[in-house]
C-alpha positions in Angstrom: -101.4 23.8 127.2 -102.7 20.2 126.7 -105.5 18.9 128.9 -104.8 15.9 131.1 -106.9 13.7 128.8 -104.7 14.8 125.8 -101.4 13.5 127.2 -99.8 10.1 126.5 -97.4 9.2 129.3 -94.5 7.1 128.0 -92.3 4.5 129.7 -89.8 2.1 128.1 -92.3 -0.8 127.8 -95.8 0.6 128.4 -97.8 3.6 127.4 -100.5 5.2 129.5 -103.3 6.1 127.1 -106.4 8.3 127.8 -109.1 5.6 127.6 -111.4 7.8 125.5 -108.9 7.6 122.6 -108.7 3.8 122.4 -110.9 1.5 120.4 -112.8 -1.4 122.0 -111.7 -4.8 120.7 -114.8 -6.6 122.1 -117.7 -6.2 124.4 -115.5 -6.4 127.5 -113.2 -3.7 126.3 -116.2 -1.5 125.5 -117.5 -1.8 129.0 -114.1 -1.1 130.6 -113.1 1.8 128.3 -116.4 3.5 129.0 -115.5 3.8 132.7 -111.7 4.0 132.6 -109.6 7.2 132.8 -106.4 5.6 131.5 -105.3 2.3 130.0 -101.9 0.7 130.3 -101.0 -0.4 126.7 -98.0 -2.7 125.9 -95.8 -0.8 123.4 -94.5 -3.7 121.3 -97.9 -5.1 120.3 -100.5 -2.7 121.5 -102.2 -5.1 124.0 -104.3 -3.5 126.7 -102.8 -4.6 130.1 -104.8 -2.8 132.7 -107.4 0.0 133.1 -107.5 2.7 135.7 -111.1 2.8 137.0 -112.5 5.1 139.7 -112.3 2.3 142.2 -108.8 1.3 141.2 -106.7 -0.7 138.8 -108.4 -3.5 136.8 -106.0 -6.1 135.2 -106.9 -7.1 131.6 -104.2 -9.8 131.3 -103.2 -12.8 133.4 -100.1 -12.2 135.6 -100.0 -8.5 135.3 -97.3 -8.2 137.9 -95.0 -10.1 135.6 -95.3 -7.7 132.7 -92.0 -6.0 131.8 -92.0 -2.4 133.1 -95.3 -2.6 135.0 -93.9 -1.0 138.2 -92.5 1.9 136.2 -95.8 2.3 134.4 -97.8 2.3 137.6 -95.5 4.9 139.1 -95.9 7.0 135.9 -99.6 7.3 136.6 -98.8 9.9 139.2 -97.0 12.1 136.7 -100.0 12.8 134.4 -100.9 16.1 136.3 -97.3 17.0 136.6 -96.8 16.9 132.9 -100.0 18.9 132.4 -98.7 21.6 134.7 -95.3 21.6 133.1 -96.8 22.7 129.8 -94.2 23.3 127.1 -91.3 24.3 129.4 -89.6 20.9 129.6 -90.2 17.5 128.1 -87.7 15.0 129.5 -86.5 12.0 127.4 -86.5 8.4 128.3 -83.0 6.7 128.8 -81.5 4.8 126.0 -79.7 2.1 127.9 -82.5 -0.5 127.5 -82.7 0.2 123.8 -78.9 -0.2 123.3 -79.0 -3.6 125.0 -81.8 -4.8 122.8 -80.1 -3.5 119.6 -76.9 -5.4 120.6 -78.9 -8.6 121.0 -80.3 -8.1 117.5 -76.8 -7.7 116.1 -77.3 -3.9 115.5 -74.3 -2.2 117.2 -72.8 1.3 116.8 -71.5 0.4 113.3 -74.9 1.1 111.9 -74.9 4.6 113.3 -71.4 5.2 112.1 -72.2 4.0 108.6 -75.3 6.2 108.2 -74.3 9.2 110.3 -77.5 8.8 112.3 -77.7 9.1 116.1 -79.9 7.2 118.4 -83.1 9.1 119.1 -84.6 9.2 122.5 -88.4 9.0 123.1 -90.1 11.8 125.1 -91.4 10.9 128.5 -94.8 12.3 127.4 -96.5 13.4 124.2 -99.5 15.5 123.4 -102.5 14.9 121.2 -102.1 16.8 117.9 -105.4 15.8 116.4 -105.9 12.7 114.2 -104.1 11.3 111.2 -105.6 10.3 107.8 -106.8 7.0 109.3 -108.5 8.7 112.3 -105.8 7.4 114.6 -104.7 9.7 117.4 -101.7 11.7 116.3 -99.2 11.9 119.1 -96.4 14.5 118.8 -93.8 16.1 121.0 -95.5 19.0 122.9 -93.4 21.5 121.0 -94.3 20.0 117.6 -98.0 19.7 118.0 -98.9 23.4 118.1 -96.5 24.0 115.2 -98.2 21.3 113.1 -101.6 22.8 113.8 -100.5 26.3 112.8 -98.8 25.1 109.6 -101.9 23.0 108.6 -104.2 26.0 109.3 -101.9 28.3 107.2 -101.9 25.9 104.3 -105.7 25.6 104.5 -106.0 29.4 104.2 -104.1 29.1 101.0 -106.3 26.4 99.7 -104.0 23.5 100.4 -104.9 20.5 102.5 -102.2 18.8 104.5 -102.8 15.5 106.2 -100.7 13.7 108.8 -100.0 10.1 107.8 -98.1 9.2 111.0 -96.3 10.8 113.9 -94.6 9.3 116.9 -93.5 5.7 116.8 -91.9 3.9 119.7 -88.7 2.0 119.9 -90.6 -1.1 121.1 -92.9 -1.1 118.1 -89.9 -1.0 115.7 -88.0 -3.6 117.6 -91.0 -5.9 117.4 -91.0 -5.6 113.6 -87.4 -6.7 113.5 -87.8 -9.5 116.0 -90.8 -11.0 114.1 -89.0 -10.8 110.8 -85.8 -12.4 112.2 -87.9 -15.2 113.7 -89.3 -15.8 110.2 -85.7 -16.3 108.9 -85.0 -13.0 107.2 -81.5 -11.7 107.4 -80.8 -8.4 109.2 -79.5 -6.6 106.1 -82.6 -7.7 104.2 -84.8 -6.2 106.9 -82.8 -2.9 106.9 -83.6 -2.4 103.2 -87.2 -1.8 104.0 -87.3 -0.9 107.7 -85.4 1.8 109.6 -83.2 0.4 112.4 -85.0 0.7 115.7 -83.8 3.8 117.6 -82.6 5.7 114.6 -85.9 7.0 113.3 -86.8 10.7 113.8 -90.4 9.5 114.5 -89.2 8.2 117.9 -88.7 11.8 119.0 -92.3 12.9 118.3 -90.8 15.8 116.4 -91.3 14.3 112.9 -94.3 13.3 110.9 -95.1 12.0 107.5 -97.4 14.4 105.6 -99.8 13.7 102.8 -102.7 15.3 101.0 -106.2 13.9 100.0 -106.2 11.7 97.0 -102.4 11.0 97.1 -101.1 7.6 98.3 -99.1 7.8 101.5 -95.3 7.8 101.6 -94.7 7.9 97.8 -92.3 10.0 95.9 -95.2 11.2 93.8 -96.0 13.5 96.7 -93.4 15.9 95.3 -95.7 16.6 92.3 -98.6 17.9 94.5 -99.6 21.4 95.5 -99.1 20.3 99.1 -95.4 19.6 98.6 -95.0 22.9 96.7 -96.6 24.8 99.6 -94.4 23.0 102.1 -91.3 23.9 100.1 -92.2 27.6 100.2 -93.7 27.8 103.7 -92.7 25.0 106.0 -89.5 26.6 107.3 -91.5 29.6 108.6 -93.3 27.1 110.9 -90.1 25.3 112.0 -90.4 22.3 109.7 -87.7 20.9 107.4 -87.6 18.0 105.0 -85.2 15.5 106.6 -84.3 13.3 103.6 -83.9 15.1 100.3 -82.3 13.5 97.4 -78.6 12.5 97.9 -78.8 13.0 101.6 -75.7 12.1 103.5 -77.4 9.3 105.4 -78.1 7.1 102.4 -81.8 7.2 103.1 -84.1 7.1 100.1 -85.7 10.4 99.0 -88.7 11.0 101.3 -90.6 14.2 100.3 -93.3 13.3 102.7 -91.1 13.2 105.9 -90.8 16.5 107.8 -89.2 17.3 111.1 -90.0 20.1 113.5 -86.8 22.1 114.5 -87.8 25.2 116.4 -84.4 26.7 116.0 -84.9 26.7 112.2 -88.0 28.8 112.2 -87.6 31.5 109.6 
């Protein structure tokens, strides 16, 4: 069961991070993070909004009360011990209504899902720390996927194969921010969709998927299929509940991604 400090509490607009896992972006941040239990972090751009100190809440931005989702985030502070006690029994999902409204504003309606055969993917209300990725960033995964990833990585290591996480959970807000910035620069929606997954339709939003690499191999390249790591995954990943989501000629029209694997506990062999 994850410790309290190993839980990321998730809301639509703001994440509640364990302060010890965040990097200071200046002297003030360093002083605050050294004393804080949690930090409220804006999802769309990663800005630190407020810190939870022993004596109370410290605002890190002007007009904190006007931040979108701040009331929901403050209420979520009380759920940290609840999630810890819940263990792996149940991880609720965040509602999709807000995402659907923002997609419609971007010009992305249900037609995209119909064309690709992809469904909108809800975010979990909390995620657990599953170690760190190649770049020493905290790797957040669904509470069910984290232990499975650790077990699979350990099994590969026993066989002399090194698996690295390249990335795990990604929020709707982060992906929406990419689209909004590119649209503001004048790029067409279809042009953006050629290189970025539509917000809300990525398996990474669920916390159940991660991109996998191996030392010495560039991230997210088709050449990963020529590595010992990929061969090991092909022979063993299903036993740990992982499946490659986008093989060649997949029905969704997504390019071949030998690095992208999703945890599906019902598929465990």
